[in-house]
N, C-alpha and C positions, 0 to 999 in steps of 0.2 A: 263748482267745477274745479278740478285740480289745475295747477299752474300750466302743465303741459297742454291741456285741452284749451285753456284760455289763449295760449300762444298760437295754437293751431287755428282757432276761430279767428284770431286777429290776422293771421296769414291769409286766410280765405278772403277776409274783407279787403286786404290789399290787392289780391289777385283779381277780385271782381271789380274793384274800383278802377284799376287800369284797363280792364276789359272793355269798358265803355268807349274809351279812346280808340282802342284797337278795332272795335266794331265800326266806329265812324270812319276810320282809315280804310277798312276793308270794303265798305259800301261804295267807295269810289270806283271799284273794279267789278263788283258783282251786284245784281239786284238783291234786295233784302232776303226774300224767301229762298232764292237759290244759294246765297251765301250761307244761310242757316242749314239748308239741306246738305251742302257739301261739308259743312262743319261736322255734322253728326255722322256722315259717311266715314270721315276720317277717324271719328271716335270709335266706330264699330269695327274698323279694320286696322290692326288684327286683334284688337282687344276682345272681340266677341268669342274668339277661339282660345283665348288665354285665361279669361275670367270665368269662373263657374257661375251658373245661373243662381240667383238668390233663392233661398228655400222659403218662398212665399207663393201664394196662388198667382196665376197669370193675371187675374183681374187687378191685383194690387200693382203689378209691374206696369200694366197698361195705364192704370190711373195715375201713377206717379209720373210716367213719361208724358202723358197727355197734359197734365197740369204744370209740372215743374219745367218741362222742356218745350213741348210743342206750343202750348198756349202762351206761356210767359214770353218766350223769345220771338215768336211770330209777331206779337203785339209790340214788343220792345224794338225790334229791328225796324218795323214799319214806322214807329214813332220817330226814330232817329232819321230815317230816310225822308220823312215829310218835313224835316227841318227843326226838330226839337234838339237843342244843344246837348251834347253828350254829358257834360257835367250836371246839367239840370235833370236829365233823364236818370242819372244815378241817384239823384236826390229824391225825386218823386216816386221812384220804384220802392222806396223804403216805407211806403204806406203799408206794405205787407207785414211789417213788424206788428202793428196794432191788430191787423186782420188775423194774423196767425194766432196771437194770444187769445183773441176773442173766439176764433174757431176751435182752438184747442180746449178752451173752457167748455164750449158747447158740445163738441163731438167726443173729445177724449176725457173730459171731466178733469183736466189738469188745472189746479187752482193756483194762480200766480201769487207770489208773496207780495207783501206791501211794498218793499223796495223796488220790486220789478214793476209794479203798477206805477209807482211814482217816477221811476226812470223812464218808462215808456211815455208818460205824460210830459216829462221834461223834453224828451226827444221829439215828441210831436210839436212842442212849442218851437224847437229849433228848426224843424221842417217848415213850419209856418213862417218863421222869420225869413228864411231863404226864399220861400215861394213868393212872399210879398215883394222882395227885392227884384225878382225876375218876372213878375206877373205880366208886365207890359210887353215883354219880348217873347212870350210863350205862345206857340200855336195852340189853339183850343183843341184841335184834333189830336195833336201829340200828347196833350195832357190826358185826354180821355183814353187813348191807347195805353199809356203807361199805367194809369190807374187799373185798367183791365189786366195788364201784365202783373201788377202787384197782387191783384185778387187771385190770379191763376197760380202765382208762386205760393201764396198763403195756403191754398188748397193742396198744393204739392207737398208743403211742409207737413201738413196734418196727415196726408196720405202716406208719406214716408215713415212717419212716427207710428202710425197704426200698422203698417206692413211690418215694421221691425218688431213690434210687440207680438204679432201673429207668428213671425218667423222664429222667435225664441220661445213660443208657447206661453207667453205671459200676457196679462191684461194691462193696457195702458193705465198708469197710475192715476188714482183719483185725488191725489194730494200733491204736495210740492216735493216729493222725493226725487232725488237727482239721478237715480239709477234703478233700472228694473232688476228684480232678483236674479234673473237668468240672462244677464246682458253679455256674459262672457262668450257664448257661442256666436254672438252677432258680430264679432270682430271680422273685418273684411267685407261685411254685408253692404257697407256704404258704397264701395267701388263696384261691386257686382250689380247693385240696384241702379247705379248711374249708367253703367254700360248697357245693361239689358233693357232698361226703360227707354234708352235712346232708339230702340228698334222701331218705335211708333212714329218717329219724326221724319226721316228722309222722304219716303214715298209720298205721303200727303203733301209735303211742301214742294217737292219737285213738280207734281201735277198742278198744284196751285200756281207755281211760278210760270209754268207753260201757259196757263190760262190768262194770268194777269199780265205777264211781261211779254209773252209771245215766244214761239219756238226760235225765231231768228235771234233775238237778244240772248236767250239762254244758250244757244249754240255758240254764239260769238264769245260770250263770257267764258265758257268752258274751253274754247279753243285758244283763246288769247288771254290767259290770266295775267294780271299785273303782279309785280313783286309784292306790293303792299297787300293785295288780296291773298296771295299765297301765305305770307307771313301772318296775316290776320287769321286765316283759317287754321294754321298750325297752333297759334296761341290760344284761340278760342276753343279748339278741340282738345288739345292735350293738357294745357295748363288750366284754363278756366273750367273746363268740363270734367276731365278725368281727375285732376288733382283737386280742384276746388270743390266740386260736388261730391267726390269720393270722401274727402274729409268731412264735408258738411253733413252728409247722410250718416256717416259713422258717428258723429257727435249727436245727431238726433236719435240714433239707436241706443245711446248710452245715457242721455240726459233728457229732461223734460224740455219741450219746445220753448217754453217761456224762459228757460235758462240759456238756450243756444241762440234763438232768433235775435235778441237785442244786439248781438255783435254785428249783424248786417247793417246796423245804423252807422257803422264806421265806413261803409262803402261810399256814401256820397262825399265824405270828407276827402277820401283818396281820389274819387272821381273828379271832384272839382279841382283838386291840386294838379292831377295829371292832365286834365283838359287845359288848364292854364299853362302848363309847361310845354305841352305838345301842340295844342290847337290854338293857343293864344286866346283862350276864353278866360279873360282876367276876372277873378271873383271880386265883387264889390264889397263894401263894408257890411251890407246885410248878409251876404253869403259867408263872410268870415265870422261874423257874430253867430249866425245860425250854426255853422260848423262847430264852434266852441261849445254852444249849448248842447248840440248832439253828443259831443264827447262826454259832457257832464252827465247826460241822461244814460249813456252806456255805462259809465262808472257806477252810477247809483244802482242801475238794474242788475249789474253783474258782480260788483265788488262788495256792496253793502249787504250784510247778512241780517236777517230778521232776528230780533231778540227772542231767545227761548222763553217760553212761558214757565213761570215758577211752578214747581211741583207742589201740589197741596198735600200736606201731611195727613195721613189717615187719623181719624178721630179714635181715641182710645177711651173705652168705658172705665169709669172709676171702679176700683176693686171694692167689693162689699166688705163691711167690717165683720171680723170673726165673732160669731155668736158664742155664748157660754156653752161649754161642753164640746166646742169644736176648735181645733187648732187652726192656724192660718192656712194651712194647705189641706186639711182634712179633719177627721174626728180624732178625739183623744184616744189613747191606747186603752184596750179593754182592761177592766179591773182597776182603773185609776179614776180619781175624782177630779173635777175641775178645780183650779186653784182657788176660785172664790168659795167653793163648798168647803175646801179644807180650812180656809181662814174662818169660815163661819163656825165649823165644829170646834176649832181650837178656842175660839172666843167663848163658846157656850160651856166648856168644861170648867168645873170649879177648881180653883187652885188647891194645891196640896196643903197649904197652911190653913185654909179655911176648913177643910175636911177634918183636919186633925183637931 
């Protein structure tokens, strides 16, 4: 990835890391599913009329929205609402990194490089270190919900990559190439996919919130929104969704998933730090160590390039020796004798002194 795209991927990680704290603050004023429904309504208005529809089939738009937006955030918001700490939620959600690379290899036939595999393994160790340090205070239901959210996100990553390949008329690469041959027409496709895939979110979640939370609570939350809920809705809609996912899907349209997804492993580091600063969730030694290992894994997966294989020289056949009567590039000129024959005839002639 070029340095500019590396910087954009890092910016997305910071935006999404802070987003976990914002969600936690917003849940003080809204039920989880209602907050998520309002978030995507704000995304759609007025962006739906300003952003053109992505040039992909509708089934791809619905699939990306169902996995990357509806499934992931419904499970994530519910996990935080049942008591999972925001910083730990940002950490456990990064199980999607390994799941995305595995799914990309199986579905898109993207073959990760050796440094990427090693970096993901190091990052998984970092996740395990932090998980061990927080295991005693982690609600079991919250962990299950976040793992489900990670699976849904991984499916969304693969669906977005596949949709981008269809939109440009190319086939997802079967090797480690970092760009599709016709990726130029896909510029701007990330934002359009983000906006239009959000159309599948609000109605199902609003209906689900009416069933789970009740019409009275939904009406009260909408009629008396708190300042924290309003600011949280604005940030999660415009910054985390439009800016964050717009950049993310654009990077997926230009690079292999195994090159983009490891940057998401920076999200828990930012999430833990922001949760400590805002929510007073102080990271312990295990979390600090795990965060450092995560950074190392991201560096290995994204900055270390595989060694190019040495090119084997083509084998050259030895030139055949020139035969008598043939020059080294062809036959002797007509009317001439080979040098050996000339020497033989000269040697067989009697000398002039003897003949006399």
